[in-house]
N, CA, C, O and CB atoms as a CASP TS submission, in Angstrom:
PFRMAT TS
TARGET T0000
AUTHOR 0000-0000-0000
METHOD Language model
MODEL 1
PARENT N/A
ATOM      1  N   MET     1     -18.885 -85.016 -18.351  1.00  0.00           N
ATOM      2  CA  MET     1     -18.655 -83.674 -17.866  1.00  0.00           C
ATOM      3  C   MET     1     -17.640 -82.957 -18.761  1.00  0.00           C
ATOM      4  O   MET     1     -17.680 -81.737 -18.917  1.00  0.00           O
ATOM      5  CB  MET     1     -18.170 -83.707 -16.410  1.00  0.00           C
ATOM      6  N   LYS     2     -16.734 -83.742 -19.340  1.00  0.00           N
ATOM      7  CA  LYS     2     -15.720 -83.139 -20.202  1.00  0.00           C
ATOM      8  C   LYS     2     -16.342 -82.539 -21.458  1.00  0.00           C
ATOM      9  O   LYS     2     -15.918 -81.479 -21.918  1.00  0.00           O
ATOM     10  CB  LYS     2     -14.668 -84.175 -20.585  1.00  0.00           C
ATOM     11  N   SER     3     -17.338 -83.208 -22.008  1.00  0.00           N
ATOM     12  CA  SER     3     -17.970 -82.678 -23.220  1.00  0.00           C
ATOM     13  C   SER     3     -18.751 -81.397 -22.925  1.00  0.00           C
ATOM     14  O   SER     3     -18.796 -80.491 -23.756  1.00  0.00           O
ATOM     15  CB  SER     3     -18.902 -83.730 -23.838  1.00  0.00           C
ATOM     16  N   VAL     4     -19.362 -81.322 -21.747  1.00  0.00           N
ATOM     17  CA  VAL     4     -20.103 -80.114 -21.369  1.00  0.00           C
ATOM     18  C   VAL     4     -19.146 -78.938 -21.223  1.00  0.00           C
ATOM     19  O   VAL     4     -19.434 -77.840 -21.699  1.00  0.00           O
ATOM     20  CB  VAL     4     -20.885 -80.338 -20.051  1.00  0.00           C
ATOM     21  N   SER     5     -18.016 -79.161 -20.572  1.00  0.00           N
ATOM     22  CA  SER     5     -17.056 -78.066 -20.404  1.00  0.00           C
ATOM     23  C   SER     5     -16.449 -77.660 -21.746  1.00  0.00           C
ATOM     24  O   SER     5     -16.165 -76.481 -21.958  1.00  0.00           O
ATOM     25  CB  SER     5     -15.942 -78.473 -19.423  1.00  0.00           C
ATOM     26  N   THR     6     -16.248 -78.611 -22.649  1.00  0.00           N
ATOM     27  CA  THR     6     -15.732 -78.283 -23.977  1.00  0.00           C
ATOM     28  C   THR     6     -16.723 -77.433 -24.753  1.00  0.00           C
ATOM     29  O   THR     6     -16.337 -76.462 -25.405  1.00  0.00           O
ATOM     30  CB  THR     6     -15.412 -79.557 -24.758  1.00  0.00           C
ATOM     31  N   ILE     7     -17.989 -77.792 -24.687  1.00  0.00           N
ATOM     32  CA  ILE     7     -19.028 -77.014 -25.369  1.00  0.00           C
ATOM     33  C   ILE     7     -19.114 -75.610 -24.776  1.00  0.00           C
ATOM     34  O   ILE     7     -19.264 -74.635 -25.512  1.00  0.00           O
ATOM     35  CB  ILE     7     -20.399 -77.723 -25.265  1.00  0.00           C
ATOM     36  N   LEU     8     -19.019 -75.501 -23.460  1.00  0.00           N
ATOM     37  CA  LEU     8     -19.059 -74.185 -22.822  1.00  0.00           C
ATOM     38  C   LEU     8     -17.844 -73.341 -23.198  1.00  0.00           C
ATOM     39  O   LEU     8     -17.965 -72.131 -23.389  1.00  0.00           O
ATOM     40  CB  LEU     8     -19.135 -74.336 -21.304  1.00  0.00           C
ATOM     41  N   PHE     9     -16.671 -73.972 -23.304  1.00  0.00           N
ATOM     42  CA  PHE     9     -15.484 -73.244 -23.752  1.00  0.00           C
ATOM     43  C   PHE     9     -15.685 -72.708 -25.166  1.00  0.00           C
ATOM     44  O   PHE     9     -15.361 -71.555 -25.451  1.00  0.00           O
ATOM     45  CB  PHE     9     -14.240 -74.152 -23.697  1.00  0.00           C
ATOM     46  N   LEU    10     -16.222 -73.551 -26.052  1.00  0.00           N
ATOM     47  CA  LEU    10     -16.443 -73.115 -27.431  1.00  0.00           C
ATOM     48  C   LEU    10     -17.463 -71.988 -27.505  1.00  0.00           C
ATOM     49  O   LEU    10     -17.279 -71.034 -28.260  1.00  0.00           O
ATOM     50  CB  LEU    10     -16.902 -74.287 -28.289  1.00  0.00           C
ATOM     51  N   LEU    11     -18.533 -72.090 -26.733  1.00  0.00           N
ATOM     52  CA  LEU    11     -19.533 -71.025 -26.718  1.00  0.00           C
ATOM     53  C   LEU    11     -18.954 -69.722 -26.175  1.00  0.00           C
ATOM     54  O   LEU    11     -19.255 -68.642 -26.684  1.00  0.00           O
ATOM     55  CB  LEU    11     -20.739 -71.447 -25.884  1.00  0.00           C
ATOM     56  N   SER    12     -18.130 -69.828 -25.149  1.00  0.00           N
ATOM     57  CA  SER    12     -17.533 -68.609 -24.599  1.00  0.00           C
ATOM     58  C   SER    12     -16.582 -67.965 -25.601  1.00  0.00           C
ATOM     59  O   SER    12     -16.520 -66.740 -25.696  1.00  0.00           O
ATOM     60  CB  SER    12     -16.790 -68.919 -23.293  1.00  0.00           C
ATOM     61  N   VAL    13     -15.848 -68.772 -26.340  1.00  0.00           N
ATOM     62  CA  VAL    13     -14.957 -68.222 -27.367  1.00  0.00           C
ATOM     63  C   VAL    13     -15.769 -67.531 -28.454  1.00  0.00           C
ATOM     64  O   VAL    13     -15.400 -66.449 -28.909  1.00  0.00           O
ATOM     65  CB  VAL    13     -14.078 -69.333 -27.981  1.00  0.00           C
ATOM     66  N   LEU    14     -16.871 -68.146 -28.874  1.00  0.00           N
ATOM     67  CA  LEU    14     -17.721 -67.530 -29.893  1.00  0.00           C
ATOM     68  C   LEU    14     -18.306 -66.209 -29.412  1.00  0.00           C
ATOM     69  O   LEU    14     -18.361 -65.240 -30.170  1.00  0.00           O
ATOM     70  CB  LEU    14     -18.846 -68.480 -30.288  1.00  0.00           C
ATOM     71  N   LEU    15     -18.737 -66.164 -28.168  1.00  0.00           N
ATOM     72  CA  LEU    15     -19.297 -64.927 -27.638  1.00  0.00           C
ATOM     73  C   LEU    15     -18.240 -63.831 -27.523  1.00  0.00           C
ATOM     74  O   LEU    15     -18.517 -62.666 -27.809  1.00  0.00           O
ATOM     75  CB  LEU    15     -19.931 -65.181 -26.280  1.00  0.00           C
ATOM     76  N   ILE    16     -17.044 -64.197 -27.111  1.00  0.00           N
ATOM     77  CA  ILE    16     -15.977 -63.207 -26.991  1.00  0.00           C
ATOM     78  C   ILE    16     -15.555 -62.707 -28.371  1.00  0.00           C
ATOM     79  O   ILE    16     -15.274 -61.520 -28.539  1.00  0.00           O
ATOM     80  CB  ILE    16     -14.768 -63.801 -26.243  1.00  0.00           C
ATOM     81  N   VAL    17     -15.509 -63.600 -29.359  1.00  0.00           N
ATOM     82  CA  VAL    17     -15.198 -63.174 -30.726  1.00  0.00           C
ATOM     83  C   VAL    17     -16.287 -62.241 -31.246  1.00  0.00           C
ATOM     84  O   VAL    17     -15.988 -61.259 -31.926  1.00  0.00           O
ATOM     85  CB  VAL    17     -15.047 -64.399 -31.662  1.00  0.00           C
ATOM     86  N   GLY    18     -17.538 -62.537 -30.934  1.00  0.00           N
ATOM     87  CA  GLY    18     -18.630 -61.645 -31.322  1.00  0.00           C
ATOM     88  C   GLY    18     -18.516 -60.281 -30.671  1.00  0.00           C
ATOM     89  O   GLY    18     -18.815 -59.262 -31.295  1.00  0.00           O
ATOM     90  N   ALA    19     -18.089 -60.257 -29.432  1.00  0.00           N
ATOM     91  CA  ALA    19     -17.894 -58.979 -28.740  1.00  0.00           C
ATOM     92  C   ALA    19     -16.772 -58.179 -29.392  1.00  0.00           C
ATOM     93  O   ALA    19     -16.885 -56.964 -29.552  1.00  0.00           O
ATOM     94  CB  ALA    19     -17.583 -59.212 -27.250  1.00  0.00           C
ATOM     95  N   ILE    20     -15.702 -58.850 -29.763  1.00  0.00           N
ATOM     96  CA  ILE    20     -14.597 -58.164 -30.437  1.00  0.00           C
ATOM     97  C   ILE    20     -15.049 -57.649 -31.796  1.00  0.00           C
ATOM     98  O   ILE    20     -14.693 -56.538 -32.189  1.00  0.00           O
ATOM     99  CB  ILE    20     -13.383 -59.105 -30.598  1.00  0.00           C
ATOM    100  N   TRP    21     -15.829 -58.449 -32.515  1.00  0.00           N
ATOM    101  CA  TRP    21     -16.342 -58.039 -33.828  1.00  0.00           C
ATOM    102  C   TRP    21     -17.201 -56.780 -33.706  1.00  0.00           C
ATOM    103  O   TRP    21     -17.061 -55.853 -34.503  1.00  0.00           O
ATOM    104  CB  TRP    21     -17.163 -59.181 -34.469  1.00  0.00           C
ATOM    105  N   ASN    22     -18.075 -56.747 -32.722  1.00  0.00           N
ATOM    106  CA  ASN    22     -18.927 -55.577 -32.532  1.00  0.00           C
ATOM    107  C   ASN    22     -18.133 -54.370 -32.060  1.00  0.00           C
ATOM    108  O   ASN    22     -18.465 -53.238 -32.413  1.00  0.00           O
ATOM    109  CB  ASN    22     -20.028 -55.887 -31.538  1.00  0.00           C
ATOM    110  N   THR    23     -17.099 -54.589 -31.276  1.00  0.00           N
ATOM    111  CA  THR    23     -16.249 -53.484 -30.842  1.00  0.00           C
ATOM    112  C   THR    23     -15.483 -52.900 -32.026  1.00  0.00           C
ATOM    113  O   THR    23     -15.332 -51.683 -32.130  1.00  0.00           O
ATOM    114  CB  THR    23     -15.270 -53.951 -29.752  1.00  0.00           C
ATOM    115  N   LEU    24     -15.005 -53.756 -32.908  1.00  0.00           N
ATOM    116  CA  LEU    24     -14.309 -53.268 -34.096  1.00  0.00           C
ATOM    117  C   LEU    24     -15.267 -52.574 -35.059  1.00  0.00           C
ATOM    118  O   LEU    24     -14.858 -51.682 -35.802  1.00  0.00           O
ATOM    119  CB  LEU    24     -13.602 -54.421 -34.803  1.00  0.00           C
ATOM    120  N   ALA    25     -16.532 -52.974 -35.054  1.00  0.00           N
ATOM    121  CA  ALA    25     -17.522 -52.335 -35.922  1.00  0.00           C
ATOM    122  C   ALA    25     -17.774 -50.890 -35.502  1.00  0.00           C
ATOM    123  O   ALA    25     -18.236 -50.082 -36.308  1.00  0.00           O
ATOM    124  CB  ALA    25     -18.835 -53.123 -35.903  1.00  0.00           C
ATOM    125  N   LEU    26     -17.476 -50.563 -34.257  1.00  0.00           N
ATOM    126  CA  LEU    26     -17.621 -49.177 -33.805  1.00  0.00           C
ATOM    127  C   LEU    26     -16.676 -48.241 -34.555  1.00  0.00           C
ATOM    128  O   LEU    26     -16.988 -47.066 -34.748  1.00  0.00           O
ATOM    129  CB  LEU    26     -17.362 -49.081 -32.301  1.00  0.00           C
ATOM    130  N   LYS    27     -15.539 -48.750 -34.971  1.00  0.00           N
ATOM    131  CA  LYS    27     -14.527 -47.924 -35.634  1.00  0.00           C
ATOM    132  C   LYS    27     -14.837 -47.700 -37.115  1.00  0.00           C
ATOM    133  O   LYS    27     -14.337 -46.749 -37.717  1.00  0.00           O
ATOM    134  CB  LYS    27     -13.160 -48.569 -35.492  1.00  0.00           C
ATOM    135  N   ARG    28     -15.664 -48.579 -37.705  1.00  0.00           N
ATOM    136  CA  ARG    28     -15.957 -48.464 -39.133  1.00  0.00           C
ATOM    137  C   ARG    28     -16.944 -47.342 -39.400  1.00  0.00           C
ATOM    138  O   ARG    28     -17.965 -47.239 -38.720  1.00  0.00           O
ATOM    139  CB  ARG    28     -16.505 -49.781 -39.675  1.00  0.00           C
ATOM    140  N   PRO    29     -16.654 -46.514 -40.368  1.00  0.00           N
ATOM    141  CA  PRO    29     -17.612 -45.449 -40.696  1.00  0.00           C
ATOM    142  C   PRO    29     -18.774 -46.000 -41.524  1.00  0.00           C
ATOM    143  O   PRO    29     -18.595 -46.901 -42.344  1.00  0.00           O
ATOM    144  CB  PRO    29     -16.910 -44.305 -41.464  1.00  0.00           C
ATOM    145  N   GLY    30     -19.940 -45.456 -41.300  1.00  0.00           N
ATOM    146  CA  GLY    30     -21.100 -45.825 -42.090  1.00  0.00           C
ATOM    147  C   GLY    30     -21.702 -47.167 -41.740  1.00  0.00           C
ATOM    148  O   GLY    30     -22.480 -47.710 -42.524  1.00  0.00           O
ATOM    149  N   PHE    31     -21.374 -47.707 -40.610  1.00  0.00           N
ATOM    150  CA  PHE    31     -21.949 -48.981 -40.191  1.00  0.00           C
ATOM    151  C   PHE    31     -23.352 -48.731 -39.673  1.00  0.00           C
ATOM    152  O   PHE    31     -23.574 -47.783 -38.920  1.00  0.00           O
ATOM    153  CB  PHE    31     -21.072 -49.672 -39.106  1.00  0.00           C
ATOM    154  N   TYR    32     -24.326 -49.587 -40.077  1.00  0.00           N
ATOM    155  CA  TYR    32     -25.725 -49.261 -39.829  1.00  0.00           C
ATOM    156  C   TYR    32     -26.132 -49.157 -38.364  1.00  0.00           C
ATOM    157  O   TYR    32     -26.620 -48.103 -37.957  1.00  0.00           O
ATOM    158  CB  TYR    32     -26.563 -50.268 -40.473  1.00  0.00           C
ATOM    159  N   PRO    33     -25.955 -50.209 -37.541  1.00  0.00           N
ATOM    160  CA  PRO    33     -26.513 -50.050 -36.188  1.00  0.00           C
ATOM    161  C   PRO    33     -25.864 -48.865 -35.479  1.00  0.00           C
ATOM    162  O   PRO    33     -24.658 -48.651 -35.600  1.00  0.00           O
ATOM    163  CB  PRO    33     -26.313 -51.341 -35.358  1.00  0.00           C
ATOM    164  N   PRO    34     -26.645 -48.112 -34.754  1.00  0.00           N
ATOM    165  CA  PRO    34     -26.071 -46.988 -34.005  1.00  0.00           C
ATOM    166  C   PRO    34     -25.007 -47.469 -33.016  1.00  0.00           C
ATOM    167  O   PRO    34     -25.011 -48.622 -32.586  1.00  0.00           O
ATOM    168  CB  PRO    34     -27.178 -46.224 -33.256  1.00  0.00           C
ATOM    169  N   LYS    35     -24.114 -46.574 -32.673  1.00  0.00           N
ATOM    170  CA  LYS    35     -22.995 -46.940 -31.798  1.00  0.00           C
ATOM    171  C   LYS    35     -23.467 -47.396 -30.426  1.00  0.00           C
ATOM    172  O   LYS    35     -22.838 -48.256 -29.809  1.00  0.00           O
ATOM    173  CB  LYS    35     -22.045 -45.767 -31.645  1.00  0.00           C
ATOM    174  N   GLN    36     -24.563 -46.831 -29.944  1.00  0.00           N
ATOM    175  CA  GLN    36     -25.076 -47.248 -28.634  1.00  0.00           C
ATOM    176  C   GLN    36     -25.528 -48.703 -28.674  1.00  0.00           C
ATOM    177  O   GLN    36     -25.318 -49.448 -27.716  1.00  0.00           O
ATOM    178  CB  GLN    36     -26.243 -46.343 -28.195  1.00  0.00           C
ATOM    179  N   VAL    37     -26.148 -49.107 -29.783  1.00  0.00           N
ATOM    180  CA  VAL    37     -26.598 -50.494 -29.926  1.00  0.00           C
ATOM    181  C   VAL    37     -25.396 -51.422 -29.988  1.00  0.00           C
ATOM    182  O   VAL    37     -25.399 -52.487 -29.370  1.00  0.00           O
ATOM    183  CB  VAL    37     -27.477 -50.663 -31.188  1.00  0.00           C
ATOM    184  N   LEU    38     -24.374 -51.027 -30.727  1.00  0.00           N
ATOM    185  CA  LEU    38     -23.175 -51.857 -30.825  1.00  0.00           C
ATOM    186  C   LEU    38     -22.464 -51.980 -29.480  1.00  0.00           C
ATOM    187  O   LEU    38     -21.956 -53.050 -29.146  1.00  0.00           O
ATOM    188  CB  LEU    38     -22.220 -51.281 -31.866  1.00  0.00           C
ATOM    189  N   LYS    39     -22.423 -50.904 -28.711  1.00  0.00           N
ATOM    190  CA  LYS    39     -21.786 -50.955 -27.389  1.00  0.00           C
ATOM    191  C   LYS    39     -22.544 -51.888 -26.455  1.00  0.00           C
ATOM    192  O   LYS    39     -21.934 -52.675 -25.731  1.00  0.00           O
ATOM    193  CB  LYS    39     -21.706 -49.549 -26.774  1.00  0.00           C
ATOM    194  N   LYS    40     -23.880 -51.803 -26.469  1.00  0.00           N
ATOM    195  CA  LYS    40     -24.681 -52.687 -25.618  1.00  0.00           C
ATOM    196  C   LYS    40     -24.515 -54.139 -26.036  1.00  0.00           C
ATOM    197  O   LYS    40     -24.386 -55.025 -25.192  1.00  0.00           O
ATOM    198  CB  LYS    40     -26.161 -52.292 -25.670  1.00  0.00           C
ATOM    199  N   ARG    41     -24.519 -54.379 -27.353  1.00  0.00           N
ATOM    200  CA  ARG    41     -24.380 -55.739 -27.859  1.00  0.00           C
ATOM    201  C   ARG    41     -23.011 -56.306 -27.501  1.00  0.00           C
ATOM    202  O   ARG    41     -22.907 -57.461 -27.089  1.00  0.00           O
ATOM    203  CB  ARG    41     -24.591 -55.773 -29.378  1.00  0.00           C
ATOM    204  N   ALA    42     -21.960 -55.503 -27.656  1.00  0.00           N
ATOM    205  CA  ALA    42     -20.609 -55.966 -27.344  1.00  0.00           C
ATOM    206  C   ALA    42     -20.456 -56.260 -25.857  1.00  0.00           C
ATOM    207  O   ALA    42     -19.824 -57.248 -25.481  1.00  0.00           O
ATOM    208  CB  ALA    42     -19.576 -54.927 -27.782  1.00  0.00           C
ATOM    209  N   SER    43     -21.030 -55.411 -25.010  1.00  0.00           N
ATOM    210  CA  SER    43     -20.909 -55.658 -23.568  1.00  0.00           C
ATOM    211  C   SER    43     -21.720 -56.879 -23.148  1.00  0.00           C
ATOM    212  O   SER    43     -21.296 -57.624 -22.265  1.00  0.00           O
ATOM    213  CB  SER    43     -21.367 -54.428 -22.773  1.00  0.00           C
ATOM    214  N   ALA    44     -22.876 -57.094 -23.763  1.00  0.00           N
ATOM    215  CA  ALA    44     -23.674 -58.278 -23.438  1.00  0.00           C
ATOM    216  C   ALA    44     -22.960 -59.553 -23.884  1.00  0.00           C
ATOM    217  O   ALA    44     -22.938 -60.543 -23.152  1.00  0.00           O
ATOM    218  CB  ALA    44     -25.062 -58.189 -24.099  1.00  0.00           C
ATOM    219  N   LEU    45     -22.383 -59.531 -25.069  1.00  0.00           N
ATOM    220  CA  LEU    45     -21.657 -60.704 -25.551  1.00  0.00           C
ATOM    221  C   LEU    45     -20.419 -60.984 -24.707  1.00  0.00           C
ATOM    222  O   LEU    45     -20.122 -62.140 -24.404  1.00  0.00           O
ATOM    223  CB  LEU    45     -21.259 -60.515 -27.009  1.00  0.00           C
ATOM    224  N   ALA    46     -19.702 -59.941 -24.328  1.00  0.00           N
ATOM    225  CA  ALA    46     -18.511 -60.130 -23.499  1.00  0.00           C
ATOM    226  C   ALA    46     -18.884 -60.639 -22.107  1.00  0.00           C
ATOM    227  O   ALA    46     -18.200 -61.500 -21.554  1.00  0.00           O
ATOM    228  CB  ALA    46     -17.726 -58.815 -23.385  1.00  0.00           C
ATOM    229  N   GLY    47     -19.960 -60.111 -21.548  1.00  0.00           N
ATOM    230  CA  GLY    47     -20.406 -60.586 -20.240  1.00  0.00           C
ATOM    231  C   GLY    47     -20.827 -62.041 -20.273  1.00  0.00           C
ATOM    232  O   GLY    47     -20.462 -62.822 -19.395  1.00  0.00           O
ATOM    233  N   GLY    48     -21.595 -62.402 -21.287  1.00  0.00           N
ATOM    234  CA  GLY    48     -22.011 -63.798 -21.430  1.00  0.00           C
ATOM    235  C   GLY    48     -20.835 -64.720 -21.666  1.00  0.00           C
ATOM    236  O   GLY    48     -20.782 -65.821 -21.119  1.00  0.00           O
ATOM    237  N   GLY    49     -19.889 -64.273 -22.482  1.00  0.00           N
ATOM    238  CA  GLY    49     -18.698 -65.082 -22.732  1.00  0.00           C
ATOM    239  C   GLY    49     -17.855 -65.261 -21.486  1.00  0.00           C
ATOM    240  O   GLY    49     -17.316 -66.341 -21.244  1.00  0.00           O
ATOM    241  N   GLY    50     -17.738 -64.205 -20.692  1.00  0.00           N
ATOM    242  CA  GLY    50     -16.979 -64.303 -19.445  1.00  0.00           C
ATOM    243  C   GLY    50     -17.626 -65.240 -18.443  1.00  0.00           C
ATOM    244  O   GLY    50     -16.944 -66.026 -17.785  1.00  0.00           O
ATOM    245  N   ILE    51     -18.939 -65.153 -18.329  1.00  0.00           N
ATOM    246  CA  ILE    51     -19.660 -66.032 -17.398  1.00  0.00           C
ATOM    247  C   ILE    51     -19.538 -67.485 -17.835  1.00  0.00           C
ATOM    248  O   ILE    51     -19.273 -68.364 -17.016  1.00  0.00           O
ATOM    249  CB  ILE    51     -21.147 -65.628 -17.305  1.00  0.00           C
ATOM    250  N   LEU    52     -19.733 -67.739 -19.134  1.00  0.00           N
ATOM    251  CA  LEU    52     -19.604 -69.114 -19.619  1.00  0.00           C
ATOM    252  C   LEU    52     -18.179 -69.632 -19.457  1.00  0.00           C
ATOM    253  O   LEU    52     -17.977 -70.814 -19.179  1.00  0.00           O
ATOM    254  CB  LEU    52     -20.024 -69.199 -21.084  1.00  0.00           C
ATOM    255  N   LEU    53     -17.200 -68.761 -19.627  1.00  0.00           N
ATOM    256  CA  LEU    53     -15.814 -69.177 -19.441  1.00  0.00           C
ATOM    257  C   LEU    53     -15.550 -69.564 -17.989  1.00  0.00           C
ATOM    258  O   LEU    53     -14.884 -70.565 -17.724  1.00  0.00           O
ATOM    259  CB  LEU    53     -14.859 -68.058 -19.871  1.00  0.00           C
ATOM    260  N   LEU    54     -16.068 -68.778 -17.051  1.00  0.00           N
ATOM    261  CA  LEU    54     -15.904 -69.124 -15.634  1.00  0.00           C
ATOM    262  C   LEU    54     -16.588 -70.443 -15.290  1.00  0.00           C
ATOM    263  O   LEU    54     -16.026 -71.265 -14.567  1.00  0.00           O
ATOM    264  CB  LEU    54     -16.460 -68.010 -14.751  1.00  0.00           C
ATOM    265  N   VAL    55     -17.797 -70.645 -15.806  1.00  0.00           N
ATOM    266  CA  VAL    55     -18.516 -71.897 -15.553  1.00  0.00           C
ATOM    267  C   VAL    55     -17.750 -73.072 -16.153  1.00  0.00           C
ATOM    268  O   VAL    55     -17.652 -74.130 -15.531  1.00  0.00           O
ATOM    269  CB  VAL    55     -19.949 -71.834 -16.137  1.00  0.00           C
ATOM    270  N   ALA    56     -17.210 -72.895 -17.351  1.00  0.00           N
ATOM    271  CA  ALA    56     -16.452 -73.971 -17.988  1.00  0.00           C
ATOM    272  C   ALA    56     -15.185 -74.293 -17.208  1.00  0.00           C
ATOM    273  O   ALA    56     -14.816 -75.461 -17.083  1.00  0.00           O
ATOM    274  CB  ALA    56     -16.099 -73.593 -19.423  1.00  0.00           C
ATOM    275  N   ILE    57     -14.520 -73.280 -16.686  1.00  0.00           N
ATOM    276  CA  ILE    57     -13.309 -73.518 -15.888  1.00  0.00           C
ATOM    277  C   ILE    57     -13.659 -74.257 -14.604  1.00  0.00           C
ATOM    278  O   ILE    57     -12.945 -75.172 -14.194  1.00  0.00           O
ATOM    279  CB  ILE    57     -12.599 -72.186 -15.559  1.00  0.00           C
ATOM    280  N   ILE    58     -14.758 -73.861 -13.972  1.00  0.00           N
ATOM    281  CA  ILE    58     -15.179 -74.534 -12.741  1.00  0.00           C
ATOM    282  C   ILE    58     -15.543 -75.987 -13.021  1.00  0.00           C
ATOM    283  O   ILE    58     -15.156 -76.880 -12.268  1.00  0.00           O
ATOM    284  CB  ILE    58     -16.375 -73.801 -12.104  1.00  0.00           C
ATOM    285  N   LEU    59     -16.289 -76.229 -14.106  1.00  0.00           N
ATOM    286  CA  LEU    59     -16.682 -77.602 -14.429  1.00  0.00           C
ATOM    287  C   LEU    59     -15.496 -78.459 -14.860  1.00  0.00           C
ATOM    288  O   LEU    59     -15.478 -79.661 -14.597  1.00  0.00           O
ATOM    289  CB  LEU    59     -17.730 -77.596 -15.526  1.00  0.00           C
ATOM    290  N   SER    60     -14.519 -77.865 -15.510  1.00  0.00           N
ATOM    291  CA  SER    60     -13.371 -78.656 -15.954  1.00  0.00           C
ATOM    292  C   SER    60     -12.450 -79.024 -14.797  1.00  0.00           C
ATOM    293  O   SER    60     -11.653 -79.956 -14.911  1.00  0.00           O
ATOM    294  CB  SER    60     -12.588 -77.893 -17.010  1.00  0.00           C
ATOM    295  N   SER    61     -12.553 -78.301 -13.686  1.00  0.00           N
ATOM    296  CA  SER    61     -11.694 -78.621 -12.546  1.00  0.00           C
ATOM    297  C   SER    61     -12.197 -79.835 -11.766  1.00  0.00           C
ATOM    298  O   SER    61     -11.449 -80.418 -10.980  1.00  0.00           O
ATOM    299  CB  SER    61     -11.595 -77.422 -11.620  1.00  0.00           C
ATOM    300  N   PHE    62     -13.452 -80.219 -11.974  1.00  0.00           N
ATOM    301  CA  PHE    62     -13.992 -81.382 -11.258  1.00  0.00           C
ATOM    302  C   PHE    62     -13.764 -82.655 -11.999  1.00  0.00           C
ATOM    303  O   PHE    62     -14.160 -83.722 -11.529  1.00  0.00           O
ATOM    304  CB  PHE    62     -15.455 -81.217 -11.006  1.00  0.00           C
TER
END
């Protein structure tokens, strides 16, 4: 169970870092994907990272 929670923690960190990367890409001028696409992608990555983080915390408590 410890390895599963560790993997989930790592995945949640990767998703949250991806969300931060996409949020910072909104500030860069001339970045290709439209801002609406970047906002949707960042919110999806942050939501997935948050959910995985909660699941990992719950699994690590057992």
